DODRENKOL-539484 format. One record per residue: residue in three letters; residue number from 1; x, y, z of N, C-alpha, C in turn. Coordinates in pm, 1 decimal, padded with zeros to 6 digits. Layout:
N
SITE,code,pos,n.xx,n.yy,n.zz,ca.xx,ca.yy,ca.zz,c.xx,c.yy,c.zz
SITE,ALA,NUM,X,Y,Z,X,Y,Z,X,Y,Z
...
END
This chain:
117
SITE,code,pos,n.xx,n.yy,n.zz,ca.xx,ca.yy,ca.zz,c.xx,c.yy,c.zz
SITE,MET,1,07542.1,-02708.9,00527.0,07642.7,-02780.9,00601.5,07639.5,-02927.9,00558.7
SITE,LEU,2,07756.3,-02984.7,00547.2,07772.8,-03125.2,00511.6,07802.0,-03203.5,00638.6
SITE,PHE,3,07733.3,-03317.9,00655.5,07753.5,-03399.3,00774.8,07818.4,-03531.3,00735.5
SITE,VAL,4,07927.5,-03564.1,00806.1,08003.3,-03685.3,00778.5,08002.6,-03771.9,00904.9
SITE,LEU,5,07961.2,-03898.6,00888.3,07961.6,-03992.8,00999.5,08105.5,-04027.7,01034.1
SITE,THR,6,08140.1,-04014.0,01163.1,08276.1,-04047.6,01204.9,08282.1,-04174.3,01288.9
SITE,GLY,7,08165.3,-04225.8,01329.6,08163.1,-04349.6,01405.4,08041.6,-04357.0,01495.6
SITE,PHE,8,08035.1,-04465.2,01572.9,07927.2,-04479.3,01670.0,07979.2,-04556.1,01790.3
SITE,THR,9,07907.5,-04540.0,01901.3,07938.9,-04614.8,02022.1,07809.0,-04669.7,02079.6
SITE,PRO,10,07814.1,-04793.2,02127.2,07694.8,-04846.9,02193.2,07684.5,-04788.8,02334.5
SITE,ALA,11,07563.3,-04760.7,02373.6,07536.6,-04714.4,02510.2,07417.2,-04794.9,02560.0
SITE,ALA,12,07389.2,-04790.7,02685.6,07282.9,-04871.9,02746.8,07151.6,-04862.1,02668.7
SITE,GLY,13,07125.3,-04962.1,02584.6,07000.6,-04967.8,02509.2,06990.3,-04870.4,02394.2
SITE,SER,14,07099.8,-04806.5,02359.9,07097.0,-04710.8,02249.4,07229.6,-04713.9,02174.7
SITE,ARG,15,07234.1,-04636.8,02070.1,07356.3,-04623.6,01990.7,07377.5,-04474.8,01967.1
SITE,VAL,16,07497.0,-04427.7,01990.5,07528.7,-04286.0,01974.1,07616.7,-04270.5,01850.2
SITE,PHE,17,07565.4,-04196.6,01753.2,07637.2,-04173.9,01627.4,07708.2,-04039.0,01633.7
SITE,ALA,18,07835.6,-04038.3,01595.5,07915.5,-03915.7,01595.1,07928.8,-03865.4,01451.7
SITE,PHE,19,07907.2,-03736.8,01433.6,07916.6,-03672.1,01302.6,08004.0,-03548.9,01313.4
SITE,GLN,20,08066.1,-03514.4,01201.0,08132.3,-03385.4,01188.6,08050.1,-03304.2,01089.8
SITE,GLY,21,08012.5,-03185.6,01132.9,07945.9,-03092.6,01042.7,08050.3,-03003.8,00980.2
SITE,ILE,22,08051.9,-02998.2,00848.1,08151.8,-02917.0,00778.1,08078.2,-02800.8,00712.0
SITE,GLY,23,08108.3,-02679.7,00759.8,08043.2,-02559.5,00708.7,08102.7,-02514.0,00577.1
SITE,ASP,24,08040.0,-02411.6,00519.5,08089.5,-02356.1,00392.8,08229.9,-02299.1,00407.3
SITE,ASP,25,08263.8,-02255.2,00528.3,08397.3,-02201.8,00554.4,08497.2,-02311.6,00591.8
SITE,ARG,26,08455.2,-02437.6,00580.1,08535.0,-02557.3,00610.4,08559.5,-02576.5,00760.1
SITE,LYS,27,08488.4,-02500.4,00841.9,08498.5,-02517.0,00986.9,08425.0,-02645.0,01024.9
SITE,ARG,28,08487.6,-02725.9,01110.7,08429.9,-02854.1,01151.7,08371.8,-02842.5,01292.0
SITE,THR,29,08250.2,-02899.4,01306.5,08181.9,-02898.5,01435.3,08136.3,-03039.9,01465.8
SITE,GLU,30,08155.7,-03082.4,01589.8,08117.2,-03217.7,01630.1,07969.9,-03222.6,01671.3
SITE,PHE,31,07899.9,-03328.5,01627.7,07760.9,-03352.5,01662.6,07744.6,-03499.1,01702.9
SITE,THR,32,07646.5,-03525.9,01788.3,07610.4,-03664.0,01819.0,07459.2,-03677.9,01808.9
SITE,VAL,33,07417.7,-03796.2,01766.8,07275.5,-03828.7,01759.8,07257.6,-03964.0,01827.3
SITE,THR,34,07166.9,-03970.3,01925.1,07140.3,-04092.6,01999.3,07011.5,-04156.0,01948.9
SITE,ALA,35,07017.2,-04287.1,01925.1,06900.4,-04363.0,01880.1,06870.6,-04473.2,01980.2
SITE,ASP,36,06747.2,-04478.8,02026.6,06701.8,-04581.1,02120.5,06675.2,-04709.7,02042.5
SITE,LEU,37,06747.9,-04816.4,02073.5,06738.7,-04941.0,01997.2,06605.1,-05012.7,02016.5
SITE,SER,38,06541.1,-04995.5,02131.3,06409.7,-05058.9,02149.9,06306.3,-04994.4,02058.4
SITE,LEU,39,06315.0,-04863.1,02036.8,06224.2,-04795.5,01943.4,06254.4,-04834.7,01799.2
SITE,VAL,40,06382.3,-04852.2,01770.4,06422.9,-04893.5,01635.5,06357.7,-05027.0,01600.7
SITE,ARG,41,06364.0,-05122.3,01693.5,06302.1,-05253.6,01670.2,06150.1,-05241.9,01663.1
SITE,MET,42,06092.0,-05159.2,01750.7,05946.8,-05144.4,01756.0,05891.4,-05091.5,01623.2
SITE,TYR,43,05965.3,-05002.0,01558.9,05918.4,-04942.8,01433.6,05973.8,-05013.9,01310.3
SITE,GLY,44,06042.6,-05124.8,01328.8,06089.0,-05206.0,01216.0,06193.8,-05138.2,01130.3
SITE,ILE,45,06275.1,-05054.8,01190.4,06381.4,-04985.8,01117.1,06505.8,-05072.6,01122.0
SITE,MET,46,06568.2,-05091.5,01007.7,06690.1,-05172.2,01002.3,06808.5,-05092.1,01056.6
SITE,MET,47,06899.4,-05162.5,01121.0,07016.0,-05097.0,01181.3,07098.4,-05020.4,01077.8
SITE,GLN,48,07099.2,-05072.6,00954.2,07177.3,-05007.5,00849.0,07120.9,-04870.5,00812.2
SITE,GLU,49,06993.2,-04847.2,00841.8,06930.0,-04720.2,00808.0,06957.2,-04610.8,00910.9
SITE,LEU,50,06999.9,-04648.8,01029.7,07016.8,-04550.6,01137.3,07111.7,-04435.8,01104.0
SITE,PRO,51,07229.7,-04460.3,01047.2,07316.2,-04345.5,01015.9,07250.1,-04246.0,00920.2
SITE,LEU,52,07175.3,-04296.8,00823.0,07108.1,-04206.0,00730.1,06997.1,-04127.1,00798.5
SITE,LEU,53,06922.4,-04193.9,00886.4,06818.2,-04123.7,00961.4,06878.0,-04013.8,01048.5
SITE,CYS,54,06989.8,-04044.9,01111.6,07056.1,-03945.9,01195.9,07107.1,-03828.5,01112.9
SITE,ARG,55,07163.5,-03857.5,00998.0,07212.3,-03749.9,00911.2,07096.8,-03662.9,00862.6
SITE,GLU,56,06981.7,-03726.8,00828.1,06864.3,-03649.3,00786.9,06817.9,-03558.1,00899.8
SITE,LEU,57,06820.5,-03608.0,01022.6,06782.8,-03526.2,01138.0,06874.7,-03404.7,01149.2
SITE,LEU,58,07003.7,-03426.4,01132.4,07099.3,-03315.6,01138.2,07077.0,-03216.5,01023.8
SITE,GLU,59,07051.0,-03267.3,00904.4,07028.8,-03179.6,00789.6,06904.2,-03093.6,00808.8
SITE,HIS,60,06796.1,-03153.6,00858.2,06674.3,-03076.4,00883.9,06697.9,-02973.9,00993.6
SITE,GLY,61,06774.6,-03012.7,01094.5,06807.3,-02919.5,01201.3,06893.1,-02804.3,01152.7
SITE,ALA,62,06984.1,-02831.5,01060.7,07071.5,-02727.6,01007.3,06991.5,-02625.3,00927.5
SITE,GLU,63,06885.8,-02670.6,00860.8,06800.8,-02578.6,00783.5,06730.7,-02479.1,00874.8
SITE,SER,64,06699.7,-02521.9,00997.2,06627.6,-02435.0,01090.6,06720.5,-02375.6,01197.1
SITE,GLY,65,06849.2,-02375.6,01171.9,06943.8,-02315.7,01264.7,06979.0,-02406.4,01380.9
SITE,LEU,66,07049.5,-02510.9,01352.6,07088.3,-02611.5,01451.8,07178.9,-02549.1,01557.6
SITE,GLU,67,07131.3,-02550.1,01682.3,07210.8,-02494.3,01791.3,07262.3,-02601.9,01885.5
SITE,ASN,68,07186.4,-02710.6,01899.0,07222.9,-02819.1,01989.4,07315.4,-02915.9,01916.4
SITE,HIS,69,07423.0,-02955.8,01980.5,07518.8,-03046.9,01917.6,07497.8,-03191.9,01959.1
SITE,ALA,70,07405.1,-03216.1,02051.7,07372.2,-03351.4,02095.6,07221.5,-03370.1,02076.6
SITE,LEU,71,07185.0,-03445.3,01972.0,07043.9,-03465.6,01937.6,07001.7,-03608.2,01967.6
SITE,THR,72,06870.4,-03628.7,01969.4,06814.1,-03761.6,01989.2,06715.9,-03790.7,01877.3
SITE,LEU,73,06727.2,-03909.6,01820.5,06632.1,-03956.1,01720.2,06507.9,-03998.1,01797.4
SITE,THR,74,06400.3,-03922.3,01783.6,06281.8,-03942.7,01866.4,06188.4,-04047.7,01808.1
SITE,GLU,75,06090.9,-04085.1,01889.2,05989.8,-04179.9,01843.9,05911.2,-04121.9,01726.7
SITE,ALA,76,05885.6,-03993.3,01729.7,05813.9,-03928.4,01618.5,05894.4,-03938.7,01489.1
SITE,ASP,77,06026.5,-03921.1,01496.5,06112.1,-03934.6,01377.9,06103.6,-04075.8,01321.1
SITE,MET,78,06103.8,-04174.3,01409.8,06098.1,-04314.3,01366.3,05961.0,-04347.8,01309.8
SITE,ARG,79,05857.0,-04289.7,01366.4,05721.7,-04312.3,01315.3,05709.2,-04257.3,01172.6
SITE,VAL,80,05767.5,-04140.4,01149.2,05766.0,-04081.5,01014.4,05839.0,-04173.3,00916.8
SITE,ARG,81,05953.2,-04225.8,00959.3,06030.6,-04317.2,00873.9,05950.3,-04442.9,00840.8
SITE,ARG,82,05883.5,-04500.2,00943.5,05799.9,-04619.2,00921.8,05688.2,-04589.2,00822.8
SITE,ASP,83,05625.7,-04472.5,00835.9,05517.4,-04435.5,00744.6,05568.5,-04417.7,00601.6
SITE,HIS,84,05688.2,-04361.5,00586.9,05747.5,-04346.7,00453.1,05776.0,-04483.5,00391.7
SITE,LEU,85,05829.1,-04575.2,00472.2,05856.7,-04710.0,00423.0,05728.6,-04780.0,00382.0
SITE,ALA,86,05622.0,-04764.7,00460.9,05493.7,-04827.0,00428.0,05437.8,-04768.9,00299.1
SITE,ALA,87,05451.3,-04638.3,00280.3,05403.6,-04574.9,00157.1,05483.6,-04624.5,00036.7
SITE,ASP,88,05615.2,-04639.0,00053.7,05699.0,-04689.9,-00056.1,05659.4,-04832.9,-00093.1
SITE,ARG,89,05633.7,-04916.2,00008.7,05592.4,-05054.8,-00018.4,05457.1,-05059.1,-00088.1
SITE,ALA,90,05364.5,-04974.6,-00044.7,05231.2,-04970.2,-00106.0,05242.1,-04927.4,-00252.1
SITE,GLU,91,05327.8,-04831.0,-00279.5,05346.6,-04785.3,-00417.3,05409.5,-04896.1,-00502.5
SITE,ALA,92,05505.5,-04967.7,-00447.1,05567.0,-05079.2,-00521.1,05464.5,-05188.7,-00548.1
SITE,ASP,93,05380.1,-05218.9,-00449.5,05275.1,-05319.5,-00469.7,05174.9,-05273.9,-00574.8
SITE,ARG,94,05142.5,-05143.5,-00572.8,05048.3,-05089.7,-00671.6,05106.5,-05102.4,-00812.8
SITE,LYS,95,05233.4,-05068.3,-00827.9,05297.2,-05079.0,-00958.8,05304.9,-05224.0,-01004.0
SITE,LYS,96,05330.6,-05312.6,-00909.5,05338.8,-05454.9,-00941.9,05203.6,-05505.6,-00991.7
SITE,SER,97,05094.9,-05458.0,-00931.4,04961.8,-05504.2,-00971.8,04921.9,-05447.9,-01108.1
SITE,LEU,98,04985.5,-05338.6,-01150.5,04953.7,-05280.1,-01280.3,05025.1,-05349.4,-01395.7
SITE,ARG,99,05123.6,-05431.1,-01364.0,05196.2,-05501.5,-01469.6,05102.1,-05595.9,-01541.8
SITE,LYS,100,05112.8,-05593.7,-01670.0,05029.1,-05681.8,-01749.7,05105.8,-05809.7,-01779.9
SITE,THR,101,05039.7,-05918.6,-01762.6,05101.7,-06044.9,-01797.8,05078.1,-06067.9,-01946.0
SITE,PRO,102,05174.1,-06125.4,-02014.6,05156.3,-06149.5,-02157.5,05042.7,-06249.1,-02179.5
SITE,PRO,103,04970.4,-06232.9,-02289.7,04861.0,-06325.8,-02316.3,04914.3,-06467.4,-02337.0
SITE,ARG,104,04835.6,-06562.9,-02294.1,04874.5,-06703.2,-02311.5,04859.3,-06741.6,-02457.5
SITE,ARG,105,04954.2,-06817.6,-02503.2,04945.7,-06864.4,-02641.4,04851.3,-06983.3,-02644.7
SITE,PRO,106,04762.5,-06983.3,-02740.1,04669.5,-07096.0,-02748.6,04743.7,-07226.4,-02783.4
SITE,ALA,107,04685.2,-07335.4,-02743.2,04745.1,-07466.7,-02772.1,04756.7,-07482.9,-02923.0
SITE,GLY,108,04869.1,-07531.6,-02965.4,04890.8,-07554.4,-03108.8,04944.1,-07432.1,-03180.3
SITE,ALA,109,04975.9,-07325.5,-03108.8,05025.4,-07204.4,-03172.6,05167.2,-07225.7,-03226.7
SITE,ASP,110,05237.4,-07325.3,-03178.3,05372.7,-07350.7,-03224.2,05375.0,-07433.2,-03354.1
SITE,ILE,111,05259.5,-07477.0,-03398.1,05255.0,-07559.6,-03518.8,05230.7,-07470.3,-03639.0
SITE,VAL,112,05322.2,-07478.5,-03732.2,05309.6,-07400.7,-03855.3,05300.8,-07499.9,-03969.8
SITE,MET,113,05191.1,-07498.8,-04042.4,05168.9,-07583.9,-04158.6,05198.5,-07729.7,-04125.4
SITE,GLY,114,05149.9,-07774.9,-04014.0,05160.8,-07916.1,-03979.0,05293.7,-07955.3,-03919.6
SITE,MET,115,05385.8,-07859.7,-03899.8,05516.0,-07892.4,-03843.9,05532.9,-07818.1,-03711.6
SITE,ALA,116,05588.9,-07882.5,-03615.1,05615.8,-07818.5,-03487.0,05745.4,-07741.2,-03495.3
SITE,ARG,117,05749.6,-07627.3,-03430.0,05873.9,-07546.0,-03428.4,05972.6,-07600.4,-03330.6
END
């Protein structure tokens, strides 16, 4: 099933994202995913990431036979996202530390036969 974001509405301390699920037979089904904004801030998730997190939740639910059309992005889901982000940052830092800096040129290396380049 393909999930398409159709919009969102703010609700008391949360944001409700509306999706259309499009089946292989092109049948459309409405879904909503609610995200608690205080948890979003607590786990350092950017607001721009919320629609993707909600879509991932729907996709995982569809794999296991999604029956509920109104889902909630839980604290556990956000914790997993935070851990993935931390792992990605650690990997980027590790790769950055593996970069080799070019060797320093010794003083006077620009002089060829008594002339400066």
